[in-house]
C-alpha positions in Angstrom: 33.0 -61.6 6.4 31.0 -61.1 9.6 33.2 -61.2 12.7 34.1 -64.8 13.6 34.0 -66.0 17.2 36.9 -68.4 16.5 40.1 -67.5 18.2 43.4 -69.0 19.3 43.2 -70.0 23.0 44.3 -72.5 25.6 41.8 -75.2 26.1 41.4 -76.8 29.6 43.6 -74.2 31.3 46.9 -75.6 32.4 45.5 -79.1 33.3 47.3 -82.2 32.1 45.1 -82.5 29.1 45.3 -78.9 28.0 46.3 -77.8 24.5 46.4 -74.7 22.3 43.5 -74.4 19.8 44.1 -72.8 16.4 41.1 -72.1 14.2 43.4 -72.3 11.1 46.8 -73.9 11.1 49.0 -73.4 8.0 51.9 -75.8 7.4 54.7 -74.0 5.6 55.9 -70.4 5.4 57.0 -70.3 1.8 55.2 -68.3 -1.0 52.0 -70.3 -0.8 51.7 -70.2 3.0 52.4 -66.5 3.0 49.7 -66.0 0.4 47.2 -67.9 2.5 48.0 -65.8 5.6 47.7 -62.5 3.7 44.5 -63.4 2.0 42.9 -64.6 5.3 43.5 -61.2 6.7 42.7 -59.2 3.6 39.8 -61.1 2.1 38.1 -62.5 5.2 39.4 -60.1 7.9 40.5 -63.1 9.9 43.8 -63.1 11.8 43.4 -66.1 14.2 45.8 -68.4 12.4 49.4 -69.6 12.7 52.0 -70.6 10.1 54.5 -73.2 11.2 57.7 -73.9 9.3 60.6 -76.1 10.2 63.2 -73.9 8.5 65.0 -71.0 10.1 63.8 -68.4 7.5 61.0 -67.6 5.0 61.0 -69.4 2.1 64.3 -68.8 -13.8 61.1 -67.1 -14.3 60.3 -63.5 -14.9 60.2 -61.6 -11.6 56.9 -60.1 -12.6 55.4 -63.6 -12.3 57.2 -64.3 -9.1 55.1 -61.7 -7.2 51.6 -61.9 -5.9 48.8 -60.2 -7.8 47.5 -58.7 -4.6 51.0 -57.3 -3.8 52.7 -56.2 -7.0 56.4 -55.1 -6.8 57.5 -52.2 -8.9 61.1 -52.3 -7.6 62.6 -55.4 -9.2 66.2 -54.6 -10.2 66.0 -56.8 -13.3 63.5 -58.7 -15.4 64.8 -61.9 -13.8 65.4 -61.1 -10.2 67.8 -63.1 -8.1 66.6 -65.4 -5.3 67.8 -63.0 -2.5 65.6 -60.3 -4.0 62.6 -62.5 -4.1 63.1 -63.4 -0.4 63.3 -59.7 0.4 60.1 -59.2 -1.5 58.3 -62.0 0.5 59.5 -60.5 3.8 58.1 -57.1 2.7 54.7 -58.7 1.9 54.6 -60.2 5.4 55.4 -56.8 6.9 52.7 -55.1 4.8 50.0 -57.5 5.8 51.3 -57.8 9.4 51.6 -61.5 9.5 55.2 -61.8 10.8 53.9 -62.4 14.3 51.8 -65.3 12.9 54.8 -67.2 11.7 56.6 -69.7 13.9 59.9 -71.0 12.5 62.1 -73.9 13.6 58.9 -75.9 14.2 58.2 -79.1 12.3 54.6 -80.3 11.8 55.4 -84.0 11.9 51.8 -85.4 12.0 48.2 -84.3 11.8 45.5 -86.7 13.0 41.7 -86.3 12.6 39.8 -86.7 15.9 36.4 -88.0 14.8 34.4 -87.3 17.9 35.8 -83.8 18.4 35.8 -83.0 14.7 39.2 -81.4 15.1 42.8 -82.1 13.9 45.4 -83.1 16.5 48.7 -81.7 15.4 52.1 -82.9 16.6 54.7 -80.1 16.6 58.4 -80.8 17.0 60.4 -77.8 18.1 63.9 -77.9 16.5 67.3 -76.5 17.3 67.6 -73.4 15.2 69.1 -74.3 11.8 68.5 -78.0 11.9 65.2 -77.6 10.1 67.1 -76.5 7.1 68.6 -80.0 6.9 66.9 -82.8 4.9 65.4 -85.6 6.9 68.3 -87.9 6.1 70.8 -85.2 7.1 69.0 -84.7 10.4 69.2 -88.5 11.1 72.9 -88.4 10.4 73.4 -85.4 12.6 71.5 -87.2 15.4 73.7 -90.3 15.0 76.9 -88.2 15.3 75.6 -86.1 18.2 72.4 -86.8 20.0 68.6 -86.6 19.6 68.6 -83.6 21.9 70.9 -81.8 19.5 68.1 -81.5 17.0 64.8 -82.0 18.8 64.1 -79.7 21.7 60.6 -80.8 22.6 57.3 -82.1 21.2 53.9 -80.5 21.6 50.4 -81.5 20.7 47.9 -78.8 19.6 44.5 -78.9 17.9 43.1 -77.1 14.9 39.7 -76.8 13.2 41.3 -76.4 9.8 44.6 -77.6 8.4 46.0 -75.9 5.3 49.0 -77.6 3.8 51.4 -75.3 2.1 54.1 -77.9 2.1 56.4 -77.3 -0.9 57.5 -79.9 -3.4 61.1 -78.9 -3.6 61.9 -79.4 0.0 64.0 -82.6 0.4 67.2 -82.4 -1.6 68.4 -85.7 -3.1 71.3 -87.1 -1.1 74.4 -88.8 -2.3 73.7 -92.0 -4.3 74.3 -95.1 -2.2 75.5 -96.9 -5.3 78.6 -94.8 -5.7 81.4 -95.8 -3.3 84.1 -93.8 -1.6 82.3 -90.6 -0.5 83.1 -91.3 3.2 86.8 -91.2 2.3 86.5 -87.9 0.3 88.5 -85.2 2.0 86.8 -82.2 0.4 83.4 -80.6 0.9 80.1 -82.1 -0.4 76.9 -80.1 -0.4 73.7 -79.6 -2.4 72.8 -76.4 -4.3 69.7 -76.1 -2.1 72.0 -76.2 1.0 74.7 -73.9 -0.3 77.7 -73.6 2.1 78.8 -70.0 2.0 81.8 -70.7 4.2 83.4 -73.1 1.6 86.3 -71.5 -0.3 86.3 -72.5 -4.0 89.2 -70.3 -4.9 91.8 -72.4 -6.9 89.8 -75.6 -6.3 88.8 -78.4 -8.7 85.0 -78.5 -8.5 82.7 -81.3 -9.6 79.0 -80.5 -10.3 76.6 -83.5 -10.4 73.6 -82.7 -12.5 72.4 -80.4 -15.3 69.1 -79.1 -14.1 68.0 -75.5 -13.6 70.1 -74.9 -10.5 73.2 -76.3 -12.1 72.7 -74.0 -15.1 72.6 -71.0 -12.8 75.6 -71.8 -10.7 78.1 -73.4 -13.2 78.6 -70.1 -15.3 79.7 -68.4 -12.0 82.1 -70.9 -10.6 85.2 -70.0 -12.5 84.6 -66.2 -12.0 85.0 -64.0 -9.0 84.2 -64.3 -6.2 84.4 -68.2 -6.5 87.5 -68.4 -8.9 87.5 -72.2 -9.2 90.5 -73.7 -10.9 88.3 -76.1 -12.9 84.7 -77.2 -13.2 83.7 -80.7 -14.3 79.9 -81.2 -14.8 78.4 -84.6 -14.9 75.3 -85.0 -17.1 73.0 -88.0 -17.5 71.0 -86.6 -20.4 70.8 -83.1 -22.0 68.0 -80.7 -21.1 66.3 -78.4 -23.6 67.5 -74.9 -23.2 65.4 -71.9 -24.2 66.6 -68.3 -24.5 65.2 -66.1 -21.9 62.3 -63.8 -22.8 63.2 -60.1 -22.0 61.8 -56.7 -23.0 62.9 -55.5 -26.4 64.9 -52.7 -24.9 67.0 -55.1 -22.8 66.5 -56.8 -19.4 69.4 -54.7 -17.9 67.4 -51.5 -18.5 64.2 -53.0 -17.0 64.7 -51.5 -13.5 65.7 -48.0 -14.8 62.6 -47.6 -17.0 60.1 -49.7 -15.0 59.9 -47.3 -12.0 59.1 -44.3 -14.1 56.7 -46.1 -16.4 54.8 -48.0 -13.7 54.4 -44.9 -11.5 53.2 -42.7 -14.4 51.0 -45.1 -16.2 48.3 -46.6 -14.0 47.6 -50.3 -14.7 50.8 -50.8 -16.8 52.3 -53.3 -14.4 49.2 -55.4 -14.4 49.1 -55.2 -18.2 52.7 -56.4 -18.5 52.0 -59.3 -16.0 48.9 -60.2 -18.1 50.9 -60.1 -21.3 53.6 -62.4 -20.0 50.9 -64.8 -18.7 49.1 -64.8 -22.1 52.4 -65.5 -23.9 53.1 -68.5 -21.7 49.6 -69.8 -22.2 50.0 -69.6 -26.0 53.3 -71.5 -25.6 51.5 -74.2 -23.6 48.9 -74.7 -26.4 51.7 -74.8 -29.0 54.1 -77.2 -27.3 52.6 -79.4 -24.7 49.8 -81.4 -26.3 50.0 -84.3 -28.7 47.7 -83.0 -31.4 48.9 -82.2 -34.9 49.1 -78.4 -34.1 51.3 -79.0 -31.0 53.5 -81.6 -32.7 54.2 -79.3 -35.6 54.9 -76.4 -33.2 57.1 -78.5 -31.0 59.2 -79.7 -34.0 59.7 -76.1 -35.1 60.7 -75.0 -31.6 63.1 -77.9 -31.2 64.9 -76.9 -34.4 65.2 -73.3 -33.2 66.6 -74.4 -29.9 69.1 -76.7 -31.4 70.3 -73.9 -33.7 70.6 -71.7 -30.6 72.7 -74.3 -28.8 75.0 -74.9 -31.8 75.6 -71.1 -32.2 76.9 -70.8 -28.6 78.2 -74.1 -27.2 81.5 -75.6 -28.4 81.1 -78.1 -31.3 82.6 -80.9 -29.2 79.5 -80.9 -27.0 76.9 -80.6 -29.7 76.2 -84.4 -29.8 75.6 -84.8 -26.1 73.6 -81.5 -25.9 71.1 -82.7 -28.5 68.1 -84.2 -26.6 66.4 -87.3 -27.9 63.0 -86.5 -26.4 60.3 -84.0 -27.0 60.5 -80.4 -25.8 58.6 -79.9 -22.6 58.8 -83.6 -21.5 61.3 -82.5 -18.9 61.6 -79.2 -17.2 63.4 -76.7 -19.4 66.3 -74.4 -18.7 65.9 -70.7 -19.6 68.9 -68.7 -20.5 72.1 -68.8 -22.6 74.8 -68.4 -19.9 75.2 -72.1 -19.4 76.0 -72.7 -23.0 78.4 -69.7 -23.1 80.3 -71.0 -20.0 81.2 -74.2 -21.9 83.7 -72.2 -23.9 85.9 -71.7 -20.8 89.0 -73.9 -21.2 88.7 -74.9 -17.5 85.3 -76.4 -18.0 84.4 -80.0 -18.9 81.0 -81.5 -19.6 80.7 -85.2 -19.7 78.1 -88.0 -19.8 80.5 -90.6 -18.4 79.0 -92.0 -15.2 80.5 -91.3 -11.8 81.7 -94.7 -10.6 83.7 -94.0 -7.5 85.2 -91.3 -5.3 88.8 -91.0 -3.9 90.1 -88.8 -1.1 91.0 -86.0 -3.7 89.4 -87.2 -6.9 86.7 -89.1 -8.8 86.6 -91.9 -11.3 84.3 -91.6 -14.4 83.4 -94.6 -16.6 83.8 -96.9 -18.2 80.7 -96.2 -20.3 78.4 -93.3 -20.8 74.8 -92.4 -19.9 74.1 -90.5 -23.1 73.9 -91.2 -26.0 72.9 -94.8 -25.5 75.8 -97.2 -25.4 74.5 -99.1 -28.5 74.8 -96.0 -30.7 78.0 -97.1 -32.5 78.6 -93.9 -34.4 78.7 -91.8 -31.3 81.8 -89.8 -30.6 81.0 -89.4 -26.9 83.9 -90.8 -24.7 83.4 -94.0 -22.8 86.9 -94.8 -21.4 87.6 -94.7 -17.7 89.2 -91.5 -16.5 90.3 -90.1 -13.1 90.0 -86.4 -12.4 91.0 -84.3 -9.4 88.3 -83.0 -7.1 88.4 -80.7 -4.1 84.7 -80.0 -3.8 81.6 -81.9 -5.0 78.4 -79.9 -5.5 75.1 -81.9 -5.9 72.7 -80.3 -8.3 70.7 -83.6 -8.7 67.3 -82.2 -7.7 64.9 -83.1 -5.0 63.1 -86.2 -3.6 59.7 -85.9 -5.2 58.6 -89.5 -4.8 56.2 -88.8 -1.9 53.9 -85.8 -1.8 53.7 -83.9 1.5 56.8 -85.9 2.7 57.7 -86.2 5.6 54.3 -85.0 6.9 52.0 -87.8 8.2 48.3 -87.2 7.6 45.9 -89.5 9.4 42.3 -89.2 8.5 39.0 -90.9 9.3 39.3 -94.4 10.5 43.0 -94.0 11.1 43.7 -94.1 7.4 47.1 -92.7 6.3 46.8 -90.3 3.3 49.8 -91.9 1.7 48.2 -95.4 2.0 45.0 -94.1 0.4 47.1 -92.7 -2.5 48.9 -96.0 -2.9 45.6 -97.9 -3.0 44.2 -95.6 -5.7 47.3 -95.5 -8.0 49.2 -92.4 -6.9 49.0 -89.0 -5.3 45.7 -87.2 -6.1 43.2 -84.7 -4.8 39.9 -83.2 -6.0 40.8 -79.9 -7.8 44.3 -80.6 -6.3 43.0 -79.4 -3.0 40.9 -82.0 -1.0 40.6 -85.8 -0.3 37.6 -87.7 0.9 38.2 -89.1 4.4 40.2 -86.0 5.4 37.7 -83.3 6.5 38.8 -79.7 6.8 42.2 -80.6 5.3 43.1 -78.4 2.3 46.2 -78.8 0.1 47.6 -75.7 -1.6 49.5 -76.5 -4.8 48.6 -80.1 -4.4 48.7 -83.0 -6.9 48.1 -82.0 -10.6 48.2 -78.3 -10.1 51.6 -77.5 -11.7 51.6 -76.4 -15.3 55.2 -76.9 -16.4 55.2 -73.6 -18.3 54.1 -70.8 -16.0 54.7 -69.4 -12.5 54.1 -71.6 -9.4 52.8 -68.5 -7.6 50.0 -68.0 -10.1 48.8 -71.6 -9.5 49.2 -71.2 -5.7 47.1 -68.0 -5.7 44.3 -69.9 -7.6 44.4 -72.6 -4.9 44.3 -70.0 -2.1 41.3 -68.2 -3.5 39.5 -71.5 -4.1 40.2 -72.6 -0.5 38.9 -69.3 0.9 35.4 -70.2 -0.4 35.4 -73.1 2.1 37.1 -71.4 5.0 34.6 -68.5 5.1 31.6 -70.6 6.2 33.8 -72.8 8.5 35.1 -69.8 10.4 31.6 -68.1 10.6 30.3 -71.3 12.1 27.8 -72.0 9.3 29.2 -75.5 8.9 31.4 -77.7 11.0 33.2 -79.7 8.3 33.8 -79.8 4.6 34.7 -83.1 2.9 34.7 -84.0 -0.8 32.8 -87.1 -1.9 34.8 -90.1 -2.9 33.1 -90.5 -6.3 33.8 -86.8 -7.1 37.5 -87.2 -6.2 37.9 -90.4 -8.1 36.2 -89.0 -11.2 38.3 -85.9 -11.1 41.5 -87.9 -10.8 40.5 -90.3 -13.6 39.8 -87.3 -15.9 43.2 -85.8 -15.1 45.2 -89.0 -15.8 43.2 -89.6 -19.0 43.9 -86.1 -20.4 47.6 -86.4 -19.4 47.9 -89.3 -21.8 47.7 -86.9 -24.7 50.5 -84.5 -23.5 54.2 -84.4 -24.1 54.8 -85.5 -20.4 53.5 -88.9 -21.4 54.4 -89.2 -25.1 57.6 -87.2 -25.1 59.9 -90.2 -24.6 61.7 -89.1 -21.5 62.0 -90.0 -17.8 61.3 -87.0 -15.6 60.1 -86.0 -12.2 56.7 -85.3 -13.6 56.0 -89.0 -13.4 56.8 -91.8 -11.0 58.3 -95.2 -11.8 54.9 -96.6 -12.8 54.0 -93.7 -15.0 51.6 -91.9 -12.6 51.7 -88.1 -13.2 50.7 -86.4 -10.0 52.5 -83.2 -10.9 51.1 -81.6 -14.1 47.7 -80.1 -14.8 46.7 -80.7 -18.4 
């Protein structure tokens, strides 16, 4: 790209109405925001941008898919790398592309507002006390109530930007404690979410209760009764069973992946990209086989479900077989990959139950009466329903994230003072043309926006596609060839209608489950068909 005259600068000196101007302002310093920053420098040769993130640090699939195509990593220690290793990789990418100085942490972008005369975005930045940005919005409110507003919010600042790129992640706001379950204020132990893990909590010899059976729960539960945690007992509360697939791994074993990878990838040019492509192709074949509602997919799904049930029964104790048999189609909910969770159920100190949590005592919980699965009207079920009381020293929430509102808690105010959330409500639900742009919101680009997740492959692959798509618009904007880009309303509406129509013929709609892919009225703003 020809050299752009756009640069970060202070407008109006230090007068009362002065502000900092950013040609490109990126919200979020997770994988997607990092990819945007790197590609701006590498593809467009442009470095006049800033990433803002409220958290204090940078933000189950094969590690080879959890790396950028433009920054491959040949040093994964295993085929499924741990989260800490992925974070280290992301930090290395930031260093390689020299964008660490472009990232400003502990800074929340609370509102962006389109200024029609200036054709710029006015951005409200809230500078936070280090660490408080890692809390959920509800937790910050509670912290302020217990202390003061100044204990969280240091100061507010208004800046302006030509282009806003939202790299706000979906899994940001952990679900809090359900208001319908009494007694939590009297509980004397620790309560925390898996996404806000408290490393200082000692679980040694403790009775631990885990609420939820999603992917995070399946990763942590097998570890709790072992060193270094050494919990005395683990009780896991499940509303309904997930489908669990064995992990894909190289035929020579995932544990030997690191040992052989370094030699092979260094000696055979292109082998790493070939492996990445192979894994991608296999996931795409799986998508065609499982996720649609045609005869081919229905047949493939039934065969896959039979294999997975056989896999479950071969590993999990027989007493759990009934409550571990899903009554909905494979793929309707997010799957769990791996067998460790099933194997951990053989521990005599482990209990899995579908009895509902009804109250909490200072050092215990009450379950039941009743059950959440199977349905209470299934008279031949052997799943227990009697009320029981169990000891509890620590409660770990693995109950997912608040996905009810896209971009939450960011306020986006476009032309005519219209709030983006209000526009979405008027049109039926969250949406965006190509998952990236909305009419009435010029120069505002969403990375990994509505209907861009696939449900079967890596988020990073989808994010890179959105980054590359957005670069086509940023290039003429930064060169000064155009002042604004805005999608036409009829194009956005037509795109959204096509998405929702095609989604009717997928397992997310016909699979017979309630999942975070759809909201309460059945609008699917998550998946791409």
